[in-house]
C-alpha positions as CSV (number, residue, x, y, z in Angstrom):
1,M,-6.1,27.6,-43.1
2,A,-7.5,25.2,-40.3
3,S,-9.0,26.5,-37.4
4,P,-8.3,25.8,-33.7
5,P,-9.8,23.2,-31.5
6,S,-13.0,24.5,-29.9
7,L,-13.2,24.7,-26.4
8,S,-15.6,21.7,-26.2
9,D,-12.9,20.0,-28.1
10,Q,-10.0,20.5,-26.1
11,R,-12.1,19.8,-22.9
12,S,-12.9,16.5,-24.3
13,A,-9.5,15.6,-25.5
14,S,-8.1,16.5,-22.1
15,S,-11.0,14.6,-19.9
16,N,-10.0,11.2,-21.6
17,P,-7.4,9.4,-19.6
18,P,-4.6,7.7,-21.6
19,S,-5.4,4.2,-22.9
20,D,-2.4,2.9,-21.3
21,R,-3.4,3.8,-17.9
22,R,-7.1,2.7,-18.6
23,D,-5.5,-0.8,-19.7
24,D,-3.4,-1.3,-16.9
25,E,-5.9,-0.6,-14.6
26,S,-8.3,-3.0,-15.9
27,G,-5.6,-5.6,-16.3
28,R,-4.5,-6.3,-12.6
29,L,-7.3,-8.6,-12.0
30,E,-6.8,-10.5,-15.3
31,R,-3.1,-10.6,-14.7
32,A,-3.8,-12.0,-11.1
33,A,-6.7,-14.4,-11.7
34,P,-7.1,-14.8,-15.6
35,G,-9.9,-17.3,-15.3
36,L,-11.9,-15.7,-12.4
37,A,-11.6,-12.0,-13.5
38,T,-15.2,-12.2,-15.6
39,P,-16.6,-13.6,-12.6
40,I,-15.3,-11.6,-9.8
41,R,-16.0,-8.6,-11.7
42,A,-19.7,-9.7,-12.2
43,V,-20.2,-10.5,-8.5
44,G,-18.5,-7.1,-7.5
45,F,-20.8,-5.4,-10.1
46,W,-24.0,-6.9,-8.6
47,A,-23.1,-6.8,-4.9
48,A,-22.3,-3.0,-5.6
49,I,-25.9,-2.9,-6.4
50,A,-27.6,-5.0,-4.0
51,M,-25.9,-4.0,-0.8
52,P,-27.6,-0.8,-0.4
53,I,-30.6,-2.6,0.2
54,L,-28.9,-3.8,3.6
55,Y,-28.6,-0.1,4.7
56,V,-32.2,0.4,4.8
57,P,-33.2,-1.9,8.0
58,L,-30.2,-0.8,9.8
59,L,-30.7,2.8,9.4
60,A,-34.4,2.3,10.0
61,T,-33.7,1.1,13.6
62,G,-31.1,3.8,14.0
63,L,-27.1,3.2,14.9
64,S,-27.6,3.3,18.9
65,S,-25.0,0.6,19.4
66,S,-21.7,0.2,18.7
67,L,-22.2,-3.1,17.0
68,D,-24.7,-1.1,14.6
69,G,-22.2,1.4,13.8
70,V,-19.3,-1.2,13.4
71,L,-22.0,-2.9,10.9
72,F,-22.9,0.2,8.9
73,L,-19.4,1.1,8.4
74,A,-18.3,-2.2,7.2
75,L,-21.2,-2.2,4.8
76,I,-20.1,1.0,3.2
77,V,-16.2,-0.3,3.2
78,G,-17.7,-3.6,1.3
79,N,-19.8,-1.4,-1.0
80,L,-16.8,0.8,-2.2
81,L,-14.8,-2.4,-2.7
82,A,-17.6,-4.1,-4.5
83,L,-17.8,-0.8,-6.4
84,Y,-13.9,-0.9,-7.3
85,V,-13.9,-4.3,-8.5
86,G,-17.1,-4.4,-10.4
87,H,-16.8,-1.2,-12.3
88,A,-15.4,-2.8,-15.3
89,H,-18.0,-5.4,-15.5
90,R,-19.2,-5.9,-19.4
91,R,-17.0,-2.8,-21.0
């Protein structure tokens, strides 16, 4: 008689997304730009790593003007976009 799956087995099985969804999410860029998908993902990945360096001087001088605030928000949006595009790099 087989024992029921343990609680950790149930958690790990339920935390994995279905492979169909994972393939669909990573295939959008490949379908839109088949030859450019890999370089676009690489640039997104490395941009997401490098962009936070730009926050330091901006925050060190303070966000006193509206231009500084807009620039800071633009950097955050750009960083989030780079994270989204580059999250599947080298998977």
